[in-house]
C-alpha positions in Angstrom: -23.2 142.6 145.0 -24.3 146.0 143.8 -21.8 147.9 145.9 -20.6 151.5 145.5 -21.5 154.1 142.8 -19.1 157.1 142.2 -20.8 160.2 140.9 -18.6 163.1 139.7 -18.1 165.8 137.1 -15.1 165.1 134.8 -14.2 168.8 134.5 -14.4 169.3 138.2 -13.1 166.2 139.9 -12.3 163.5 137.3 -8.8 162.8 138.6 -9.9 162.7 142.2 -12.8 160.4 141.4 -10.5 158.0 139.6 -8.2 157.9 142.7 -11.2 157.3 144.9 -12.2 154.4 142.7 -8.7 152.9 142.8 -8.6 153.1 146.6 -12.1 151.6 147.1 -11.5 148.9 144.4 -8.4 147.7 146.2 -10.5 147.3 149.4 -13.7 145.9 148.0 -12.8 144.6 144.5 -13.2 146.4 141.2 -16.5 144.7 140.5 -18.0 146.3 143.6 -17.2 149.9 142.7 -18.8 151.6 139.7 -17.3 154.5 137.9 -18.4 155.0 134.3 -15.0 155.6 132.8 -13.8 152.2 134.0 -16.8 150.0 134.5 -18.8 150.5 131.3 -17.8 148.5 128.3 -17.3 150.3 124.9 -20.7 150.6 123.2 -22.7 149.9 126.3 -25.9 151.9 126.7 -24.8 154.6 129.1 -28.2 156.0 129.9 -29.7 152.6 130.9 -26.6 151.5 132.8 -26.5 154.7 134.9 -30.2 154.6 135.7 -30.1 150.9 136.7 -26.8 151.1 138.6 -27.8 154.0 140.8 -31.2 152.4 141.7 -29.5 149.0 142.5 -26.4 150.2 144.4 -25.8 150.2 148.2 -24.0 153.5 148.4 -23.5 156.6 146.2 -20.3 158.6 146.7 -20.8 162.1 145.4 -17.4 163.6 144.6 -17.7 167.4 144.9 -15.0 169.8 143.9 -14.7 173.6 143.9 -16.5 173.9 140.6 -19.2 171.3 141.2 -22.0 173.7 142.2 -21.6 176.4 139.5 -20.4 174.2 136.6 -22.0 175.6 133.5 -22.9 174.1 130.1 -22.2 175.4 126.6 -25.3 177.7 126.9 -24.0 179.3 130.0 -26.7 177.8 132.3 -25.7 176.1 135.5 -25.8 172.3 134.8 -27.5 171.4 138.1 -30.5 173.4 137.0 -30.9 171.2 133.9 -33.3 168.3 134.8 -31.3 166.1 132.4 -27.9 166.8 133.9 -26.4 163.5 134.7 -25.0 164.4 138.1 -28.4 165.8 139.1 -30.1 162.6 137.8 -27.7 160.3 139.7 -28.0 162.1 143.0 -31.8 162.7 142.7 -32.3 159.0 142.0 -30.2 158.1 145.1 -32.2 160.4 147.3 -35.5 159.2 145.8 -34.7 155.5 146.4 -33.3 156.1 150.0 -29.8 155.0 149.1 -27.0 155.9 151.4 -25.3 159.0 150.0 -21.8 160.2 151.0 -20.6 163.6 149.8 -16.8 163.4 149.3 -15.3 167.0 149.3 -12.1 167.3 147.3 -9.6 170.2 146.8 -11.0 172.2 149.6 -14.6 172.2 148.4 -17.5 172.8 150.9 -20.9 171.2 151.0 -23.4 173.6 149.3 -26.2 175.1 151.3 -29.7 173.6 150.6 -30.9 176.9 149.2 -28.2 176.8 146.5 -29.3 173.4 145.2 -32.3 172.6 143.0 -35.2 171.1 144.9 -34.6 167.4 144.1 -31.0 167.7 145.5 -31.8 169.9 148.6 -31.7 166.8 150.9 -28.0 166.3 149.9 -27.1 168.7 152.7 -28.6 166.3 155.3 -25.9 163.7 154.6 -22.6 163.7 156.5 -19.7 164.7 154.2 -16.1 163.5 154.3 -13.2 165.8 153.3 -10.5 164.3 151.1 -7.5 166.7 151.6 -4.7 166.8 149.0 -2.0 166.2 151.6 -3.7 163.1 153.1 -5.8 161.9 150.2 -4.9 158.2 150.3 -5.4 158.1 154.1 -8.7 159.8 153.8 -9.9 157.4 151.1 -8.9 154.6 153.5 -11.1 156.2 156.1 -13.9 156.5 153.6 -13.5 152.8 152.8 -13.5 151.8 156.4 -16.8 153.7 157.0 -18.4 152.1 153.9 -17.2 148.6 155.0 -19.5 148.7 158.0 -22.5 149.3 155.7 -21.8 146.9 152.9 -22.6 143.1 153.0 -19.9 140.5 153.4 -19.2 137.5 151.3 -20.5 133.9 151.4 -24.0 132.4 151.0 -25.2 133.6 154.4 -24.1 137.2 153.9 -25.5 137.2 150.4 -28.9 135.9 151.7 -28.9 138.6 154.5 -28.0 141.3 151.9 -31.0 140.3 149.7 -33.3 140.4 152.7 -32.1 143.7 154.1 -31.2 145.5 150.8 -33.5 143.5 148.5 -32.8 144.2 144.8 -30.0 146.7 145.8 -27.8 143.7 146.7 -27.8 142.7 143.0 -25.6 144.1 140.3 -27.9 145.0 137.4 -25.0 145.1 134.9 -24.2 141.4 135.4 -27.8 140.1 135.6 -27.9 139.1 131.9 -24.6 137.3 131.9 -25.0 133.4 131.6 -23.0 132.9 134.8 -25.3 135.2 136.8 -28.4 133.4 135.5 -27.0 130.0 136.5 -26.0 131.3 139.9 -29.5 132.7 140.4 -31.0 129.3 139.5 -28.8 127.5 141.9 -29.7 130.1 144.6 -33.4 129.5 143.9 -33.0 125.7 144.4 -31.2 126.2 147.7 -33.9 128.6 149.0 -36.6 126.2 147.9 -34.9 123.3 149.6 -34.4 125.2 152.9 -38.0 126.4 152.7 -39.4 122.9 152.2 -37.3 121.6 155.1 -38.7 124.3 157.3 -42.2 123.5 156.2 -42.0 119.8 157.0 -42.9 120.1 160.7 -46.1 121.8 159.7 -46.9 119.6 156.7 -49.1 116.6 156.2 -46.4 114.2 155.2 -45.6 111.5 157.8 -43.3 108.4 157.8 -39.6 107.7 157.7 -37.0 110.3 156.5 -36.4 108.4 153.3 -40.0 109.0 152.3 -39.7 112.7 153.3 -36.6 113.0 151.0 -38.6 111.8 148.0 -41.4 114.3 148.7 -38.7 117.0 149.3 -37.1 116.4 145.9 -40.5 116.6 144.1 -41.5 119.7 146.0 -38.2 121.5 145.2 -38.4 120.7 141.5 -42.1 121.5 141.1 -41.6 124.7 143.2 -38.7 125.8 140.9 -40.9 125.3 137.8 -43.7 127.3 139.4 -41.3 130.1 140.4 -39.8 130.3 136.9 -43.2 130.3 135.2 -44.4 133.3 137.4 -41.0 135.0 136.7 -41.5 134.6 133.0 -45.0 135.9 133.1 -43.9 139.0 135.1 -41.2 139.7 132.5 -43.7 139.4 129.7 -46.1 141.7 131.5 -43.4 144.4 131.9 -42.3 144.1 128.3 -45.9 144.3 127.1 -46.3 147.8 128.6 -42.9 149.2 127.4 -40.3 147.5 129.6 -36.8 147.0 128.1 -34.9 144.6 130.3 -33.7 141.3 128.8 -35.4 138.1 129.8 -32.2 136.8 131.6 -32.1 139.8 133.8 -35.7 139.6 134.9 -35.4 135.8 135.7 -32.1 136.3 137.5 -33.3 139.0 139.9 -36.6 137.1 140.5 -34.7 134.0 141.4 -32.4 136.0 143.8 -35.4 137.4 145.6 -36.5 133.9 146.5 -34.3 134.7 149.5 -37.6 135.4 151.2 -38.9 131.9 150.9 -37.2 130.4 154.0 -38.6 133.2 156.1 -42.1 132.6 154.7 -41.7 128.9 155.5 -40.4 129.8 159.0 -43.6 131.8 159.6 -45.3 128.5 160.0 -43.5 127.8 163.2 -46.6 128.6 165.3 -48.4 125.7 163.7 -45.6 123.1 163.7 -46.9 119.8 164.7 -50.5 120.5 163.5 -49.7 118.9 160.2 -51.4 121.4 157.9 -49.1 124.2 156.6 -50.5 127.8 156.5 -48.8 128.6 153.2 -50.1 125.4 151.5 -48.7 125.0 148.0 -51.2 125.8 145.3 -50.9 122.3 143.8 -52.1 120.8 147.1 -55.6 122.0 146.6 -55.8 123.0 142.9 -55.9 119.4 141.6 -58.3 118.1 144.2 -60.2 121.0 145.8 -62.8 118.8 147.6 -60.0 116.9 149.4 -58.3 120.2 150.4 -61.5 121.7 151.7 -62.4 118.6 153.7 -58.9 118.4 155.2 -59.0 122.1 156.3 -62.5 121.7 157.7 -61.4 118.8 159.9 -58.4 120.7 161.0 -60.4 123.8 162.0 -62.9 121.8 163.9 -60.2 120.4 166.1 -58.3 123.6 166.6 -59.6 125.0 169.9 -58.8 128.5 171.1 -55.0 128.1 171.4 -54.8 126.5 168.0 -56.9 129.3 166.4 -54.5 131.9 167.9 -51.5 130.0 166.5 -53.1 129.7 163.1 -54.1 133.4 162.8 -50.6 134.5 164.0 -48.9 132.3 161.4 -51.2 133.4 158.7 -50.7 137.1 159.4 -46.9 136.8 159.5 -46.9 134.7 156.3 -49.1 137.3 154.5 -46.9 140.2 155.6 -43.8 138.4 154.3 -45.5 137.5 151.0 -46.4 141.2 150.6 -42.8 142.3 151.3 -41.6 139.8 148.7 -44.0 141.0 146.1 -43.1 144.6 146.9 -39.4 143.8 146.5 -40.0 142.0 143.1 -42.1 145.0 141.9 -39.3 147.5 142.8 -36.6 145.4 141.1 -38.5 144.8 137.9 -39.8 148.3 137.7 -36.3 149.6 137.9 -34.8 147.0 135.5 -37.5 147.7 132.9 -37.4 151.5 133.3 -41.2 151.8 134.0 -42.7 154.2 136.5 -46.0 155.0 138.1 -49.3 153.5 137.0 -47.8 151.8 133.9 -45.3 149.9 136.1 -48.0 148.8 138.5 -50.3 147.8 135.6 -47.5 145.8 134.0 -46.7 144.0 137.2 -50.3 143.2 137.9 -50.8 141.9 134.4 -47.7 139.6 134.7 -48.6 138.4 138.2 -52.2 137.6 137.2 -51.0 135.7 134.1 -48.5 133.7 136.2 -51.0 132.8 138.9 -53.5 131.7 136.2 -51.0 129.6 134.5 -49.9 127.8 137.7 -53.4 127.5 139.0 -55.3 126.4 135.9 -52.6 124.5 134.0 -49.5 123.5 135.9 -51.0 122.6 139.3 -53.8 120.4 137.8 -51.2 118.7 135.5 -48.9 118.1 138.5 -51.8 116.9 140.6 -52.7 114.4 137.8 -49.2 113.1 137.8 -49.3 112.6 141.6 -52.7 110.9 141.4 -51.4 108.5 138.6 -48.5 107.6 140.8 -50.7 107.1 143.9 -49.0 110.0 145.7 -50.3 113.0 147.7 -49.0 116.4 146.7 -45.9 117.1 148.9 
């Protein structure tokens, strides 16, 4: 999980920030609470880590001491007025991304007025602050932790799935994405999501017969779906890198696999057409290798629909389309943040990668897979 990010100034509240980290780490685990002095490894890219961690976290705790507002740099200028000041960058990013922000006031500090803050931080005053008093510091940190616990995801597969749906890429820890164990975990998660999705699609699918036959088609569908998913993920990564992205391949693939959490919901969107034997979100391989057969099958189905069947089909199609759009938006936000791209360049890179992935699957992989099915005398699952 991405967890909690602690923002602070070393010369203003470094000691208090460390004590807050210790208290929250005891409650949530050290891997769930980020503070640069502890979390970052020696030699790690500080700039990239801070940008990614803020954008991916669930909560930012802004530790504000008496000197936080007027802290000045070597040139005598107020640090908050410098667009490159790290505290300003961290909090502005949290506000921009709509991340929950908790001002933690230490040593009697007060929350600044909006007019005293630079424009990107003015909305900080809209967030409820918590005072951590010297005499009751540990107890106040416990109170802070209890409040955050109600907002953070739990543990287990179901909680992890729900966090990915509700928080999307913010449920993922960007600093662990490129580790081998994270990639293997992401691949396992993808297989589970594909399996659940295929099971949910079966009542709407064209396959009939005993369960043993279903299981065979299920295995083929999961494996082929995983290959398609990874191919599109690789294409998206290459598209982002082609236009200046800097994230490693493992990180792109891992986050893309984790966002497959949306696939069971997309499959469930076919519930209105269960029993009609033609899925709304038909796999690309079903029609790409034999378009004539696909068109004929759909034509026969539409002719027999009737009014009620048409309503069911349209409703299912609209829900599935909305969910696919949400999934693509989530993937775009995750890859844009990971690769450090913004604006039109990020959109162009994502479009380039998505087009390349769809073309690869539609023009190469799906026909190849369809040929294998045909050689074995099977219909695409």
